[in-house]
N, CA, C and O atoms as CSV, one atom per row, in Angstrom:
chain,resi,resn,atom,element,x,y,z
A,1,MET,N,N,0.834,-1.199,0.000
A,1,MET,CA,C,0.000,0.000,0.000
A,1,MET,C,C,0.872,1.253,0.000
A,1,MET,O,O,0.437,2.326,-0.418
A,2,ALA,N,N,2.087,1.103,0.467
A,2,ALA,CA,C,3.007,2.240,0.462
A,2,ALA,C,C,3.256,2.712,-0.965
A,2,ALA,O,O,3.376,3.909,-1.227
A,3,GLU,N,N,3.330,1.746,-1.889
A,3,GLU,CA,C,3.563,2.095,-3.288
A,3,GLU,C,C,2.404,2.923,-3.824
A,3,GLU,O,O,2.603,3.859,-4.598
A,4,LEU,N,N,1.202,2.575,-3.410
A,4,LEU,CA,C,0.020,3.298,-3.874
A,4,LEU,C,C,0.075,4.746,-3.427
A,4,LEU,O,O,-0.233,5.656,-4.196
A,5,ILE,N,N,0.472,4.955,-2.170
A,5,ILE,CA,C,0.580,6.324,-1.637
A,5,ILE,C,C,1.652,7.088,-2.403
A,5,ILE,O,O,1.445,8.240,-2.783
A,6,SER,N,N,2.784,6.458,-2.628
A,6,SER,CA,C,3.869,7.107,-3.367
A,6,SER,C,C,3.390,7.479,-4.757
A,6,SER,O,O,3.708,8.549,-5.276
A,7,THR,N,N,2.613,6.572,-5.354
A,7,THR,CA,C,2.082,6.833,-6.686
A,7,THR,C,C,1.164,8.042,-6.652
A,7,THR,O,O,1.202,8.883,-7.550
A,8,ASN,N,N,0.337,8.128,-5.613
A,8,ASN,CA,C,-0.577,9.261,-5.486
A,8,ASN,C,C,0.195,10.574,-5.404
A,8,ASN,O,O,-0.217,11.575,-5.989
A,9,ILE,N,N,1.298,10.571,-4.689
A,9,ILE,CA,C,2.107,11.782,-4.545
A,9,ILE,C,C,2.666,12.181,-5.912
A,9,ILE,O,O,2.590,13.344,-6.309
A,10,HIS,N,N,3.223,11.209,-6.620
A,10,HIS,CA,C,3.768,11.489,-7.948
A,10,HIS,C,C,2.644,11.884,-8.893
A,10,HIS,O,O,2.806,12.738,-9.764
A,11,THR,N,N,1.508,11.242,-8.698
A,11,THR,CA,C,0.346,11.499,-9.541
A,11,THR,C,C,-0.155,12.916,-9.347
A,11,THR,O,O,-0.628,13.546,-10.294
A,12,SER,N,N,-0.057,13.416,-8.143
A,12,SER,CA,C,-0.546,14.765,-7.850
A,12,SER,C,C,0.124,15.794,-8.751
A,12,SER,O,O,-0.459,16.830,-9.071
A,13,GLN,N,N,1.337,15.499,-9.150
A,13,GLN,CA,C,2.065,16.438,-9.999
A,13,GLN,C,C,1.560,16.377,-11.442
A,13,GLN,O,O,1.804,17.283,-12.239
A,14,HIS,N,N,0.848,15.287,-11.760
A,14,HIS,CA,C,0.375,15.095,-13.133
A,14,HIS,C,C,-1.132,15.276,-13.238
A,14,HIS,O,O,-1.766,14.717,-14.134
A,15,LEU,N,N,-1.702,16.045,-12.338
A,15,LEU,CA,C,-3.131,16.345,-12.398
A,15,LEU,C,C,-3.421,17.121,-13.674
A,15,LEU,O,O,-2.495,17.705,-14.238
A,16,PRO,N,N,-4.671,17.159,-14.162
A,16,PRO,CA,C,-5.817,16.609,-13.451
A,16,PRO,C,C,-6.226,15.234,-13.957
A,16,PRO,O,O,-6.971,14.527,-13.278
A,17,LYS,N,N,-5.749,14.836,-15.147
A,17,LYS,CA,C,-6.176,13.567,-15.740
A,17,LYS,C,C,-5.848,12.399,-14.833
A,17,LYS,O,O,-6.643,11.469,-14.699
A,18,VAL,N,N,-4.689,12.440,-14.214
A,18,VAL,CA,C,-4.271,11.338,-13.356
A,18,VAL,C,C,-5.154,11.248,-12.115
A,18,VAL,O,O,-5.352,10.172,-11.549
A,19,GLN,N,N,-5.680,12.406,-11.703
A,19,GLN,CA,C,-6.533,12.414,-10.516
A,19,GLN,C,C,-7.742,11.520,-10.746
A,19,GLN,O,O,-8.096,10.709,-9.890
A,20,HIS,N,N,-8.363,11.670,-11.889
A,20,HIS,CA,C,-9.517,10.840,-12.225
A,20,HIS,C,C,-9.099,9.386,-12.276
A,20,HIS,O,O,-9.831,8.498,-11.840
A,21,PHE,N,N,-7.898,9.152,-12.818
A,21,PHE,CA,C,-7.379,7.793,-12.924
A,21,PHE,C,C,-7.188,7.180,-11.535
A,21,PHE,O,O,-7.551,6.028,-11.295
A,22,THR,N,N,-6.612,7.970,-10.628
A,22,THR,CA,C,-6.363,7.487,-9.273
A,22,THR,C,C,-7.666,7.234,-8.539
A,22,THR,O,O,-7.825,6.206,-7.881
A,23,LEU,N,N,-8.598,8.168,-8.650
A,23,LEU,CA,C,-9.880,8.032,-7.970
A,23,LEU,C,C,-10.646,6.834,-8.521
A,23,LEU,O,O,-11.350,6.137,-7.791
A,24,TYR,N,N,-10.496,6.616,-9.805
A,24,TYR,CA,C,-11.223,5.512,-10.456
A,24,TYR,C,C,-10.684,4.166,-10.004
A,24,TYR,O,O,-11.440,3.213,-9.814
A,25,PHE,N,N,-9.373,4.099,-9.835
A,25,PHE,CA,C,-8.747,2.844,-9.445
A,25,PHE,C,C,-8.503,2.736,-7.937
A,25,PHE,O,O,-8.118,1.681,-7.433
A,26,SER,N,N,-8.733,3.846,-7.227
A,26,SER,CA,C,-8.510,3.829,-5.783
A,26,SER,C,C,-9.705,4.423,-5.041
A,26,SER,O,O,-9.588,5.481,-4.423
A,27,PRO,N,N,-10.848,3.751,-5.100
A,27,PRO,CA,C,-12.051,4.254,-4.426
A,27,PRO,C,C,-11.867,4.350,-2.919
A,27,PRO,O,O,-12.570,5.105,-2.248
A,28,THR,N,N,-10.921,3.585,-2.394
A,28,THR,CA,C,-10.685,3.599,-0.950
A,28,THR,C,C,-9.833,4.794,-0.559
A,28,THR,O,O,-9.724,5.130,0.620
A,29,THR,N,N,-9.228,5.436,-1.556
A,29,THR,CA,C,-8.345,6.561,-1.263
A,29,THR,C,C,-9.050,7.886,-1.525
A,29,THR,O,O,-8.403,8.920,-1.695
A,30,LYS,N,N,-10.370,7.849,-1.558
A,30,LYS,CA,C,-11.117,9.088,-1.812
A,30,LYS,C,C,-10.819,10.124,-0.733
A,30,LYS,O,O,-10.843,9.825,0.461
A,31,VAL,N,N,-10.538,11.341,-1.173
A,31,VAL,CA,C,-10.215,12.398,-0.212
A,31,VAL,C,C,-11.373,13.374,-0.137
A,31,VAL,O,O,-11.314,14.347,0.615
């Protein structure tokens, strides 16, 4: 799960398309 968090951090820099991607694949990580 640590990898997922790291991915989210890196993903944050590639918003906004990646945000939808992360939310779509990580419903448990909804903020």
